[in-house]
C-alpha positions as CSV (number, residue, x, y, z in Angstrom):
1,M,56.8,40.4,145.4
2,T,55.2,42.3,148.3
3,K,57.0,42.6,151.6
4,V,54.7,42.5,154.6
5,M,55.7,42.8,158.2
6,A,53.6,40.9,160.7
7,V,53.8,42.2,164.2
8,N,52.7,40.8,167.6
9,A,53.3,43.3,170.4
10,G,53.0,42.2,174.0
11,S,53.2,44.3,177.1
12,S,57.0,43.8,177.3
13,S,57.8,42.1,174.0
14,L,57.5,42.5,170.2
15,K,57.6,39.5,167.8
16,F,58.0,40.0,164.1
17,Q,58.2,38.3,160.8
18,L,58.8,39.8,157.4
19,F,57.2,37.9,154.5
20,N,57.5,37.9,150.8
21,M,53.9,37.7,149.6
22,P,52.1,35.9,148.1
23,S,54.8,33.1,148.3
24,E,54.7,33.4,152.2
25,E,58.4,33.1,152.3
26,V,59.8,34.2,155.7
27,I,62.6,36.7,154.9
28,T,63.5,37.4,158.6
29,S,62.0,36.9,162.0
30,G,62.8,37.7,165.6
31,I,61.7,39.1,168.9
32,V,62.4,42.0,171.2
33,E,62.0,40.9,174.8
34,R,62.1,42.7,178.2
35,I,61.0,46.0,176.8
36,G,61.2,48.6,179.6
37,L,64.2,47.1,181.3
38,D,67.9,47.8,181.2
39,D,68.7,44.3,180.0
40,G,66.3,44.1,177.1
41,I,67.0,41.4,174.5
42,F,66.8,41.9,170.7
43,T,67.0,38.8,168.5
44,I,66.8,38.6,164.7
45,K,67.1,35.6,162.4
46,Y,68.2,36.0,158.8
47,N,69.9,33.8,156.2
48,G,70.2,31.0,158.6
49,E,72.0,33.1,161.3
50,K,70.6,34.2,164.6
51,K,72.0,37.4,166.2
52,T,71.2,38.5,169.8
53,K,71.9,41.8,171.5
54,T,71.3,42.8,175.1
55,C,70.9,46.5,175.9
56,P,68.5,48.9,177.5
57,I,65.1,49.0,175.6
58,P,63.1,51.6,177.4
59,D,59.9,51.4,175.3
60,H,58.2,50.0,172.2
61,Q,59.3,52.9,170.0
62,V,62.9,52.1,170.8
63,A,62.2,48.4,170.1
64,V,60.7,49.2,166.7
65,D,63.5,51.6,165.8
66,M,66.0,48.8,166.7
67,L,64.2,46.4,164.5
68,L,64.0,48.7,161.5
69,K,67.6,49.7,161.8
70,A,68.6,46.1,162.0
71,L,66.7,45.3,158.8
72,V,68.9,47.7,156.9
73,E,72.2,46.9,158.7
74,E,71.8,43.2,158.2
75,G,70.9,43.6,154.5
76,V,67.4,42.3,154.8
77,V,66.2,45.4,152.9
78,K,68.2,48.2,151.3
79,E,65.7,50.8,152.3
80,L,62.7,50.7,154.6
81,N,60.4,51.8,151.8
82,E,60.7,48.2,150.4
83,I,58.3,47.2,153.2
84,N,54.8,47.6,151.6
85,A,52.5,47.0,154.6
86,V,52.4,46.1,158.3
87,G,49.8,43.8,159.9
88,H,49.3,43.9,163.7
89,R,47.8,41.3,166.0
90,I,45.1,42.7,168.4
91,V,43.8,40.4,171.1
92,H,40.4,42.0,171.6
93,G,38.0,43.3,168.9
94,G,34.8,42.9,171.0
95,E,31.7,42.8,168.9
96,Y,33.0,45.5,166.5
97,F,35.1,43.3,164.3
98,D,34.4,39.9,162.8
99,D,37.3,40.2,160.4
100,S,40.6,41.9,160.1
101,T,40.4,45.5,159.1
102,V,42.4,48.4,157.6
103,V,43.4,50.8,160.4
104,N,41.8,54.2,160.5
105,D,40.9,56.7,163.3
106,D,37.6,54.9,164.0
107,V,39.3,51.6,164.3
108,I,41.8,53.0,166.7
109,A,39.0,54.5,168.9
110,K,37.2,51.2,169.1
111,V,40.4,49.3,170.0
112,E,41.1,51.9,172.7
113,E,37.6,51.5,174.1
114,L,38.2,47.8,174.3
115,C,41.3,48.2,176.4
116,E,39.2,47.7,179.6
117,L,38.4,44.2,178.3
118,A,42.0,43.3,177.6
119,P,44.1,45.7,179.8
120,L,47.3,43.6,179.5
121,H,47.1,43.3,175.7
122,N,45.3,46.0,173.7
123,P,47.3,48.9,175.1
124,A,50.5,47.2,174.2
125,H,49.2,46.4,170.7
126,L,48.4,50.1,170.2
127,I,51.8,51.2,171.4
128,G,53.4,48.8,168.9
129,Y,51.1,50.1,166.1
130,R,51.9,53.7,166.8
131,A,55.6,53.0,166.8
132,F,55.5,51.4,163.4
133,K,53.1,54.0,162.1
134,E,55.6,56.7,163.0
135,A,58.5,54.8,161.4
136,L,56.5,53.8,158.3
137,P,53.8,56.5,157.9
138,N,53.2,55.9,154.2
139,V,52.3,52.2,154.2
140,G,49.0,50.6,154.9
141,H,48.4,49.0,158.3
142,V,45.9,46.2,159.2
143,F,44.6,44.9,162.5
144,T,44.0,41.2,162.9
145,F,41.8,40.3,165.9
146,D,42.1,37.2,168.1
147,T,38.3,37.4,168.8
148,A,37.2,37.8,165.2
149,F,37.0,34.1,164.3
150,H,34.7,33.5,167.3
151,Q,32.1,36.1,166.2
152,T,30.2,33.4,164.4
153,L,29.0,32.0,167.8
154,D,25.3,32.3,168.2
155,A,23.6,33.8,171.2
156,E,22.9,30.5,172.9
157,R,26.7,30.0,173.0
158,Y,28.0,33.4,173.7
159,L,25.5,34.6,176.3
160,Y,26.0,33.9,180.1
161,P,23.0,33.1,182.2
162,L,23.1,36.5,183.9
163,P,20.7,39.4,183.9
164,M,20.4,40.4,180.3
165,E,21.3,44.0,180.9
166,Y,24.8,42.9,181.8
167,Y,25.2,41.9,178.2
168,T,23.2,44.7,176.6
169,D,24.7,47.5,178.7
170,L,28.1,46.1,179.8
171,K,28.9,43.7,177.0
172,V,29.5,40.8,179.3
173,R,29.5,37.7,177.0
174,R,31.8,35.0,175.7
175,Y,34.4,36.4,173.3
176,G,37.0,33.7,173.1
177,A,40.7,34.1,172.2
178,H,43.4,32.6,170.0
179,G,41.0,33.0,167.1
180,T,43.8,33.7,164.5
181,S,45.4,30.3,165.5
182,H,42.1,28.5,165.5
183,K,41.3,29.8,162.0
184,Y,44.7,28.9,160.6
185,V,44.7,25.4,162.1
186,S,41.1,24.6,161.1
187,E,41.8,25.7,157.5
188,Q,44.9,23.4,157.5
189,V,42.9,20.5,158.8
190,I,40.1,20.9,156.3
191,D,42.7,21.0,153.5
192,M,44.3,17.8,154.8
193,L,40.8,16.2,154.8
194,G,40.5,17.0,151.1
195,N,38.4,20.2,151.4
196,P,35.0,18.5,151.9
197,K,31.9,20.6,151.7
198,E,31.0,19.6,155.3
199,S,33.6,19.2,158.1
200,R,33.6,18.9,161.8
201,V,36.9,19.9,163.4
202,I,37.9,20.3,167.1
203,V,41.0,22.5,167.5
204,C,43.0,22.2,170.7
205,H,45.3,25.2,171.0
206,L,47.4,24.2,174.0
207,G,50.1,26.5,175.1
208,N,50.8,28.4,178.3
209,G,47.4,29.8,177.4
210,A,45.0,27.2,176.1
211,S,41.6,27.1,174.4
212,I,39.5,24.6,172.5
213,S,37.2,25.4,169.6
214,A,34.4,23.6,167.7
215,V,34.6,24.4,163.9
216,L,31.7,23.4,161.7
217,N,32.2,23.7,158.0
218,G,35.0,26.2,158.6
219,K,33.1,28.4,161.0
220,C,33.6,28.5,164.8
221,I,30.4,27.5,166.7
222,D,31.8,27.3,170.2
223,T,35.0,28.0,172.1
224,S,36.3,27.5,175.6
225,M,37.7,30.9,176.6
226,G,35.0,33.4,177.7
227,F,34.7,37.0,178.7
228,T,38.5,36.9,179.4
229,P,41.2,34.4,178.5
230,L,41.0,33.1,182.1
231,A,38.0,30.8,181.3
232,G,38.0,27.3,179.9
233,V,40.6,24.7,180.3
234,M,43.4,24.5,182.8
235,M,46.5,26.3,181.5
236,G,50.1,27.0,182.5
237,T,49.3,29.4,185.4
238,R,45.6,30.0,184.8
239,C,42.9,28.0,186.5
240,G,40.3,27.9,183.7
241,D,36.7,27.2,184.8
242,V,36.2,27.1,188.6
243,D,33.1,27.4,190.8
244,P,32.4,31.2,191.0
245,S,31.7,30.8,194.7
246,I,35.4,30.0,195.4
247,M,36.2,33.7,194.9
248,P,34.3,35.1,197.9
249,Y,35.3,32.0,200.0
250,L,39.0,32.6,199.4
251,C,38.6,36.3,200.0
252,D,37.1,35.6,203.4
253,K,39.5,32.8,204.4
254,L,42.7,34.4,203.1
255,G,41.8,38.0,203.8
256,K,42.4,39.0,200.2
257,T,40.6,41.3,197.8
258,P,38.9,40.0,194.7
259,N,41.6,41.4,192.5
260,E,44.3,39.6,194.6
261,V,42.4,36.3,194.3
262,L,42.0,36.9,190.6
263,D,45.8,37.4,190.4
264,I,46.1,33.9,191.9
265,Y,43.7,32.5,189.4
266,N,45.8,34.0,186.6
267,K,49.3,33.7,187.7
268,Q,49.6,31.0,190.4
269,S,47.2,28.3,189.3
270,G,46.9,25.8,186.5
271,M,49.9,23.5,186.0
272,L,52.0,25.6,188.3
273,G,49.4,25.6,191.1
274,V,48.5,21.9,191.0
275,S,52.0,20.5,190.5
276,G,54.0,23.0,192.7
277,I,56.8,22.3,190.1
278,S,56.4,24.6,187.1
279,S,54.0,26.1,184.6
280,D,56.0,24.5,181.8
281,S,54.7,21.1,180.6
282,R,58.3,20.1,179.8
283,D,59.2,20.4,183.5
284,I,56.1,18.4,184.5
285,E,57.1,15.7,182.0
286,D,60.6,15.5,183.3
287,A,59.4,15.3,186.9
288,L,56.9,12.5,185.9
289,F,59.1,10.3,183.8
290,K,62.5,10.9,185.4
291,D,61.5,11.1,189.0
292,G,58.0,9.5,189.1
293,N,56.7,12.6,190.8
294,E,53.1,12.0,192.0
295,D,52.2,15.7,191.8
296,A,53.4,15.7,188.1
297,L,51.2,12.7,187.4
298,K,48.2,14.3,189.1
299,T,48.7,17.5,187.2
300,S,49.0,15.6,183.8
301,L,45.9,13.5,184.5
302,L,43.8,16.5,185.6
303,Y,44.9,18.5,182.5
304,A,44.1,15.7,180.1
305,R,40.7,15.1,181.8
306,I,39.7,18.8,181.5
307,V,40.7,19.0,177.9
308,S,39.0,15.7,177.0
309,K,35.7,16.9,178.6
310,Y,35.7,19.9,176.2
311,I,36.4,17.6,173.3
312,G,33.5,15.4,174.3
313,S,31.1,18.3,174.6
314,Y,32.1,19.7,171.2
315,Y,31.8,16.3,169.7
316,A,28.1,16.4,170.7
317,E,27.7,20.0,169.5
318,L,29.2,19.2,166.1
319,G,27.2,16.0,165.7
320,G,30.4,14.0,165.5
321,C,33.9,14.8,164.5
322,D,36.2,14.3,161.5
323,A,39.4,15.5,163.0
324,I,41.0,16.6,166.3
325,A,43.9,19.0,165.9
326,F,46.6,19.8,168.4
327,T,48.6,23.0,168.1
328,A,50.7,25.6,170.1
329,G,53.6,24.8,172.4
330,V,52.1,22.1,174.5
331,G,49.8,20.7,171.7
332,E,52.6,20.4,169.2
333,N,55.3,19.1,171.5
334,A,53.9,17.2,174.5
335,A,53.3,13.8,173.1
336,Y,52.5,12.3,176.6
337,L,49.7,14.8,177.1
338,R,48.2,14.1,173.7
339,R,48.2,10.4,174.5
340,L,46.5,11.0,177.9
341,I,43.9,13.2,176.3
342,I,43.1,10.8,173.5
343,D,43.1,7.9,176.0
344,D,40.3,9.6,177.9
345,I,38.0,9.7,174.8
346,S,39.2,6.6,172.9
347,K,36.5,4.2,174.1
348,A,33.6,6.6,173.6
349,F,34.5,7.9,170.1
350,G,36.7,5.1,168.7
351,V,39.7,7.3,168.3
352,F,43.2,5.9,168.7
353,L,46.8,7.2,168.3
354,D,49.6,5.6,166.4
355,E,52.2,5.6,169.2
356,E,55.1,5.8,166.8
357,L,53.6,8.7,164.9
358,N,52.6,10.5,168.1
359,N,56.2,10.4,169.4
360,V,57.7,11.9,166.2
361,R,59.0,15.5,166.7
362,S,58.4,17.6,163.6
363,G,57.6,21.1,162.5
364,E,55.3,19.8,159.7
365,N,51.6,19.2,159.6
366,R,51.0,15.5,160.3
367,V,48.4,12.8,161.1
368,I,49.2,10.9,164.4
369,S,46.1,8.7,164.7
370,H,46.0,4.9,164.0
371,Q,44.8,3.8,160.6
372,Y,41.7,2.3,162.2
373,S,40.8,5.3,164.3
374,Q,37.3,6.6,163.5
375,I,38.6,10.2,164.0
376,K,41.8,11.6,162.5
377,V,44.1,13.2,165.0
378,M,46.6,15.7,163.7
379,V,49.4,18.0,164.9
380,I,49.3,21.3,163.1
381,P,52.0,23.9,164.0
382,T,50.2,27.1,164.3
383,N,51.2,30.2,162.3
384,E,49.4,33.3,163.4
385,E,51.9,35.6,161.6
386,V,51.2,34.2,158.2
387,M,47.4,34.7,158.8
388,I,48.2,38.3,159.7
389,A,50.2,38.7,156.5
390,R,47.5,37.1,154.3
391,D,44.8,39.4,155.7
392,T,47.0,42.4,155.2
393,V,47.6,41.6,151.6
394,R,43.8,40.8,151.1
395,L,42.5,43.9,152.7
396,L,45.0,46.3,151.2
397,G,44.7,44.8,147.7
398,L,48.4,44.2,147.4
């Protein structure tokens, strides 16, 4: 068996899973949170037990050292050299990478160059990589890019109607995000459809960040996120698509700079901004069904309408649809939002939910559409970490 560590480093966090490959058995998993603070939190799960420790975690190197020390202390591995490889999630690969890749100096340089397109993510990923590289210098490392799955978009879908030199000189184009999740979920859906030669799948990755993709015969042909992860559908705190002219209008009326308004777009909008309640769909659901809150209702209806518009447009692009898949925190768990979204498109496309199946809570792949629905509707729990592990094994020949 080959032991592969899958790492997802954020600006102040580090998620991890250690797999036995190729069985894809999860040996241990956990997260380091609040990196850079005195009350950092380290959590590890192993053998059915969950252990949490609160302590100062000043940087990612300390976080990685804590993780590797815990692997030995908890008996997950006897020695660190039992770990054969490490795979790392990278948000932005630009046009350089249409697949995961083995890390070398040239790859590092390109990811560093792309930091300006993902300033909150790529630098943190590189810090996490370097920390693991220092701790495990003799094993192979692989980068898996969130943008790679969307590199199959053609020019008519990734270009913006702006002066062409903005693309050729400044690389302003649609890149998309959540690609690792979209790839995993679409592959699961195609398998559940019986692996047909031709398939038309719409994936709704709905979490605090959200994106939709149109997948034709296993390849992404369109996606909702754009130059940055701000574009597309309404999210937890992000506005998604809005009229560009709102930016200078708000700057003038509120006396704010463009960056200050952009911060509002990213952190104070979406579900939080419309509801005034929370960015978490669970809080919106409680306010709606327990209190009958009108703002919660308005937020839910707006969210469903925006997502359903993307589904409708992708239905047209794909020339029909065989399956709609919901994934990520909201997509997997918010049954009321799934129902509102499908209700919006049911008459046009003949798609209907089985209410009993829709309300089931499960961590398994499942079909939730009615037997007479013309499109299958599925819930597919996403698993980005296993995709990272698979690509790591494939590219390193393990």
